[in-house]
DRENTI-226639 format. One record per residue (C-alpha): residue in three letters; x, y, z. Coordinates in steps of 0.02 Angstrom, whole numbers, padded with zeros to 5 digits, always signed. Layout:
% DRENTI-226639
ALAXYZ ...
//
This chain:
% DRENTI-226639
MET+01344-01862-02624 ARG+01360-01952-02790 LYS+01539-01889-02812 ARG+01586-01945-02638 ARG+01510-02117-02665 ALA+01602-02136-02830 ALA+01765-02089-02746 LEU+01736-02219-02610 VAL+01698-02352-02739 ALA+01855-02309-02835 ALA+01956-02317-02674 GLY+01882-02488-02637 VAL+01931-02552-02809 ALA+02106-02482-02786 ALA+02120-02577-02623 VAL+02066-02735-02710 LEU+02198-02710-02845 VAL+02335-02694-02714 ALA+02276-02846-02620 THR+02256-02953-02774 THR+02427-02905-02840 ALA+02501-02953-02672 CYS+02414-03121-02683 GLY+02501-03154-02848 SER+02344-03184-02949 SER+02349-03167-03137 GLY+02234-03173-03284 ASP+02312-03338-03338 ASP+02267-03424-03175 SER+02086-03477-03158 GLY+02110-03511-02974 GLY+02074-03695-02992 SER+01913-03669-03089 ASP+01961-03804-03214 ALA+01937-03929-03074 ALA+01768-03856-03022 ASN+01639-03994-03023 PHE+01492-03909-03106 ASP+01426-04083-03150 ALA+01394-04131-02971 LYS+01216-04134-02905 PRO+01211-03983-02792 SER+01222-04028-02609 GLY+01292-03965-02446 THR+01291-03782-02398 LEU+01289-03635-02518 SER+01356-03470-02455 ALA+01287-03320-02552 TRP+01320-03135-02537 GLY+01194-03014-02611 PHE+01009-02971-02624 ASN+01022-02833-02494 ASN+00850-02761-02454 ALA+00766-02884-02571 ASP+00599-02821-02636 ASP+00450-02922-02695 VAL+00543-02973-02852 GLY+00700-03027-02759 LYS+00607-03126-02627 ALA+00503-03220-02756 ARG+00659-03266-02854 MET+00752-03327-02700 GLU+00606-03436-02650 TYR+00598-03509-02825 ALA+00787-03542-02833 ALA+00787-03626-02662 LYS+00658-03752-02726 GLN+00771-03795-02873 LEU+00914-03837-02753 ASP+00820-03960-02644 GLY+00933-04024-02506 VAL+01054-03878-02515 LYS+01065-03765-02364 ILE+01075-03584-02423 GLU+01160-03459-02310 MET+01134-03278-02363 ASP+01233-03124-02320 GLN+01104-02995-02373 THR+01218-02844-02367 GLY+01264-02754-02527 PHE+01425-02790-02619 ASP+01571-02683-02563 ALA+01742-02687-02645 GLN+01835-02659-02481 LYS+01736-02796-02396 PHE+01778-02910-02542 THR+01962-02870-02513 THR+01949-02916-02330 ARG+01863-03079-02369 LEU+01990-03117-02503 ALA+02135-03091-02382 SER+02052-03199-02248 GLY+02001-03338-02367 ASN+01823-03321-02305 LEU+01741-03293-02474 PRO+01562-03348-02512 ASP+01522-03470-02652 VAL+01428-03342-02755 VAL+01428-03152-02753 GLN+01308-03027-02830 MET+01394-02873-02898 ASP+01379-02738-03029 ARG+01436-02798-03199 GLU+01568-02661-03204 TYR+01673-02756-03077 VAL+01678-02919-03173 GLY+01821-02878-03291 THR+01933-02825-03147 TYR+01911-02986-03050 ALA+01918-03094-03207 ALA+02085-03019-03257 GLN+02155-03061-03086 GLY+02092-03240-03088 LEU+01988-03206-02932 ILE+01827-03272-03007 MET+01790-03424-03113 PRO+01750-03421-03299 LEU+01577-03496-03312 ASP+01576-03574-03485 LYS+01579-03749-03409 CYS+01439-03700-03291 PHE+01333-03650-03441 THR+01369-03805-03546 THR+01337-03920-03399 HIS+01161-03850-03384 ASN+01130-03829-03572 VAL+01127-03640-03563 VAL+01182-03539-03715 PRO+01221-03364-03648 LYS+01172-03268-03805 GLU+01008-03361-03812 ARG+00961-03334-03630 TRP+01019-03153-03620 TYR+01030-03004-03737 PRO+01198-03002-03827 SER+01238-02831-03754 VAL+01212-02901-03579 VAL+01326-03049-03612 GLY+01455-02927-03682 ASP+01464-02841-03513 VAL+01532-03000-03431 THR+01638-03070-03573 TYR+01826-03051-03556 LYS+01954-03128-03673 GLY+01825-03241-03752 GLN+01755-03313-03590 VAL+01597-03272-03494 TRP+01635-03237-03311 ALA+01465-03203-03233 VAL+01281-03244-03238 PRO+01201-03076-03284 GLN+01033-03011-03227 PHE+00928-02857-03263 TYR+00949-02730-03400 GLN+00886-02553-03371 PRO+00891-02465-03541 PRO+00879-02276-03542 ALA+00762-02178-03655 ILE+00691-02002-03651 ILE+00534-01967-03550 LEU+00433-01818-03611 ASN+00336-01696-03503 ARG+00196-01651-03621 THR+00131-01515-03506 VAL+00291-01414-03530 MET+00309-01463-03713 ASP+00130-01418-03758 ALA+00144-01248-03673 ALA+00300-01210-03775 GLY+00233-01282-03938 VAL+00365-01418-03947 GLN+00330-01579-04042 ASP+00396-01752-03999 SER+00500-01753-04158 GLU+00600-01605-04095 ILE+00671-01704-03949 ASP+00797-01786-04063 THR+00974-01819-04004 SER+01028-01858-04182 ASP+00988-01678-04235 PRO+01076-01553-04119 THR+01003-01401-04207 LYS+00825-01463-04186 LEU+00856-01519-04007 LEU+00938-01356-03953 GLY+00794-01261-04033 ALA+00669-01360-03929 ILE+00771-01330-03773 ALA+00770-01142-03805 LYS+00579-01144-03820 MET+00556-01233-03653 TYR+00698-01168-03546 LYS+00651-01045-03410 ALA+00756-00958-03278 ASN+00733-00848-03127 GLY+00870-00722-03161 ASP+01017-00833-03205 VAL+00953-00982-03106 PRO+00863-01122-03202 ALA+00679-01144-03162 THR+00631-01265-03302 LEU+00753-01366-03407 GLY+00703-01395-03586 PHE+00799-01559-03581 ASN+00889-01645-03438 PRO+01021-01754-03523 GLN+01077-01832-03357 ALA+01248-01764-03404 THR+01350-01864-03278 GLY+01221-01998-03236 GLN+01212-02066-03413 MET+01392-02041-03472 TYR+01402-02210-03558 LEU+01246-02173-03659 TRP+01320-02010-03724 ILE+01482-02098-03770 LEU+01422-02266-03836 GLY+01258-02199-03905 MET+01352-02074-04012 GLY+01471-02202-04086 GLY+01612-02196-03960 LYS+01697-02339-03868 LEU+01758-02366-03691 SER+01880-02510-03715 ASP+01957-02620-03848 ALA+01941-02808-03877 ASN+02064-02843-03736 GLY+01974-02729-03613 ALA+02106-02592-03623 PRO+02032-02417-03598 THR+02000-02311-03754 LEU+01931-02155-03673 ASP+02034-02042-03786 ASP+01961-02117-03944 PRO+01917-01970-04059 ALA+01740-02038-04079 ASN+01708-02006-03894 VAL+01725-01818-03913 TYR+01562-01790-04007 GLY+01444-01843-03867 LEU+01537-01740-03736 GLU+01539-01587-03849 LEU+01351-01604-03878 LEU+01321-01619-03691 LYS+01417-01458-03661 ARG+01310-01368-03790 ILE+01153-01433-03702 THR+01207-01380-03527 ASP+01278-01214-03587 ALA+01107-01176-03664 GLN+01028-01199-03492 GLY+01132-01089-03378 GLY+01295-01184-03389 PHE+01343-01347-03305 ALA+01368-01279-03129 LYS+01194-01203-03121 TYR+01118-01351-03214 LYS+01196-01473-03090 SER+01143-01372-02938 PHE+00965-01366-03005 THR+00952-01552-03045 ASP+01028-01597-02876 SER+00880-01508-02795 PHE+00751-01619-02881 ASP+00636-01723-02770 VAL+00671-01869-02888 PHE+00580-02002-02785 GLY+00449-01893-02704 GLU+00280-01813-02736 LYS+00364-01650-02788 ASN+00472-01732-02921 GLN+00532-01638-03075 PHE+00387-01696-03183 VAL+00252-01649-03058 LEU+00330-01477-03033 ASN+00364-01456-03221 GLN+00550-01429-03192 VAL+00593-01526-03350 GLY+00522-01531-03525 ALA+00609-01696-03565 GLU+00734-01805-03475 VAL+00844-01957-03504 ASP+00790-02093-03381 ALA+00822-02277-03356 GLN+00676-02399-03371 TRP+00646-02409-03183 TYR+00598-02225-03168 PRO+00420-02241-03236 ASN+00387-02350-03082 VAL+00433-02201-02975 LEU+00318-02087-03073 SER+00167-02204-03080 PRO+00091-02148-02913 TYR+00078-01973-02988 LYS-00001-02028-03152 ASP-00151-01913-03125 LYS-00040-01761-03099 ILE+00073-01777-03250 LYS+00057-01796-03437 LEU+00196-01904-03510 GLY+00264-01974-03671 ALA+00430-02047-03726 VAL+00550-02056-03872 PRO+00708-02159-03894 PHE+00883-02089-03879 LYS+00954-02086-04057 ASP+01130-02103-04124 LYS+01206-01983-04252 SER+01122-02077-04395 GLY+00950-02064-04316 LYS+00935-02245-04258 PRO+00870-02285-04082 VAL+01007-02340-03964 THR+01025-02380-03780 TRP+01152-02468-03670 ALA+01156-02615-03553 SER+01176-02595-03365 GLY+01138-02711-03221 THR+01209-02835-03098 SER+01275-03013-03105 PHE+01325-03166-03005 VAL+01506-03221-02998 ILE+01586-03375-02921 PRO+01750-03338-02829 ALA+01897-03445-02887 LYS+01914-03522-02714 ALA+01729-03559-02692 LYS+01699-03717-02591 ASN+01535-03764-02677 PRO+01543-03705-02859 SER+01416-03835-02915 ALA+01279-03764-02803 ALA+01334-03586-02844 CYS+01318-03618-03030 ARG+01147-03699-03016 TRP+01082-03565-02897 ALA+01136-03420-03007 LEU+01060-03501-03160 ALA+00899-03541-03066 LEU+00882-03359-03017 THR+00890-03307-03200 GLU+00784-03440-03285 ASP+00608-03414-03347 GLY+00525-03495-03196 SER+00612-03374-03079 TRP+00558-03223-03180 THR+00380-03291-03191 ALA+00374-03300-03001 ALA+00445-03125-02990 ALA+00319-03056-03114 GLU+00175-03133-03017 ALA+00239-03053-02857 ARG+00258-02885-02941 ALA+00084-02896-03017 ALA+00012-02925-02843 THR+00104-02773-02777 VAL+00044-02666-02923 LYS-00135-02719-02892 GLU-00122-02684-02706 LYS-00055-02510-02737 ASN-00171-02474-02884 SER-00017-02432-02985 ILE+00037-02465-03165 ASN+00130-02622-03214 THR+00280-02564-03315 GLY+00349-02740-03336 LEU+00515-02815-03282 PHE+00672-02795-03385 THR+00765-02951-03338 GLY+00910-02958-03461 SER+00824-03106-03546 PRO+00724-03077-03706 ALA+00612-03228-03680 ALA+00568-03180-03502 ASP+00538-02998-03550 LYS+00420-03051-03689 ALA+00322-03171-03579 ILE+00304-03045-03438 ARG+00247-02909-03557 GLU+00117-03020-03639 LYS+00043-03078-03474 HIS+00058-02928-03359 VAL+00082-02766-03456 LYS-00093-02716-03508 PRO-00171-02550-03561 SER-00179-02445-03404 GLY-00307-02316-03459 ASN-00168-02186-03462 ALA-00113-02171-03643 GLY+00043-02072-03598 PHE+00109-02200-03476 ASP+00070-02341-03595 GLN+00170-02254-03731 VAL+00316-02230-03610 ILE+00315-02415-03566 SER+00305-02464-03749 THR+00454-02355-03792 TYR+00565-02444-03668 TYR+00514-02612-03739 ASP+00551-02545-03913 VAL+00729-02492-03870 VAL+00784-02638-03762 GLY+00845-02736-03914 ALA+00951-02589-03974 GLY+01073-02597-03829 VAL+01261-02581-03843 SER+01378-02659-03716 THR+01502-02564-03610 GLY+01617-02715-03624 ALA+01716-02794-03483 SER+01877-02707-03436 PRO+02001-02744-03296 ALA+01994-02557-03261 GLY+01804-02544-03272 GLN+01767-02454-03109 GLN+01920-02342-03121 MET+01869-02295-03298 LYS+01698-02243-03235 GLN+01774-02128-03105 GLU+01898-02054-03228 LEU+01760-02027-03356 LEU+01659-01935-03223 ASN+01809-01824-03188 ALA+01829-01792-03375 PHE+01646-01750-03403 THR+01642-01632-03254 ALA+01800-01540-03307 ALA+01744-01523-03488 LEU+01567-01469-03448 LEU+01632-01338-03326 GLY+01749-01275-03461 GLN+01904-01314-03359 LYS+01972-01424-03499 THR+01929-01455-03681 PRO+01836-01619-03709 GLN+01990-01688-03797 GLN+02108-01645-03653 ALA+01986-01707-03521 LEU+01967-01874-03607 ALA+02154-01888-03636 ASP+02187-01863-03450 ALA+02054-01991-03407 GLN+02137-02113-03527 THR+02307-02092-03444 ALA+02238-02127-03271 SER+02132-02273-03331 MET+02280-02353-03418 GLN+02378-02346-03257 ALA+02240-02444-03172 TYR+02230-02565-03318 LYS+02417-02599-03309 SER+02408-02623-03120 VAL+02280-02761-03144 THR+02354-02846-03296 GLY+02538-02819-03262 GLY+02550-02714-03419 
//
């Protein structure tokens, strides 16, 4: 299912590239954004696309933002962003004023001049991007020295420990150390169990294809250069992929590992921690929320992912708001996007989430907004000792690593690079190609996409 979805996304991006090339857009054309009146008092109608299936956090933020744009009529298309739908709207000229999308798309549309650079939007409203957001988050939407989107959220990965499995095998927290392969593989060997040749308990689930960027960037590699050109064949990228292969080979091989992890009831009451199917696992910050209803059935801890030198490291991921170059109401779009990401909005969201946590008798794991100030304020007010020392330590670990994030960067070939990297990881982990050859092939395909967008 994940492979099929990735292929569809890549196909959608390819369709966008064809359409945008036909429209004659270029990275040197801001689509009239220089004339955008970000100084105007927002008025009229704002057309927004995003916030599909908004939860308590999303609804609270939308209500807050609407109050900041008094007199503006906000029309919402609450379906999720879709690259093919964006292409259709682009061709018809029926684009909204502001669009919510994954940050990985931003470089592609920026290079084509299909969205506005937002530096003037920020200066108009006295916003300094690297003061409002983590530098790694800003890096995700910065292309050729300009910031092209208003970012939101930041879900850093770390390693969640299943102390039930670890204690039974005599494994200490210090052994789950990605900076020390010998120690890590030794811990895996102590915890790994199989029924015949089929995995029954993984010593460590590295999320081999779900956290590819972490294994590249976290181990000192790079995805693109200063101009956004792909660098997937950089020699530094090989180390993380080689280590991943050693980890999956030690647990039945990638094919059996993948089949086993695909069977996990990740969001259910029979999840991999409840059933002791993992001893440790790389997970993004949102996953403790999934586990909190089962706090009485599991015994958890956490450690950071570490780079080769032993320093904690994570990476930035999340969504953003962009303003199409042909937006009819850029002033309202700018103000609305900024309102959604200012402290007042996150305060409202945190209050809503706290009410939900209380109603469900759950654990408040905080909100990771992409903004250091908001994260700090929310933690201080709402993240209190829960009575479950393990969960509290997990939550604390994510707060500890959030400042150690590295950016994926913004590339015109961002989504295509992701698909090609997935192909490379899969081929290398299955032993169909060496890591070097797999990454070289991914680089060739990604460069083709890059040249299609940028004209070479």
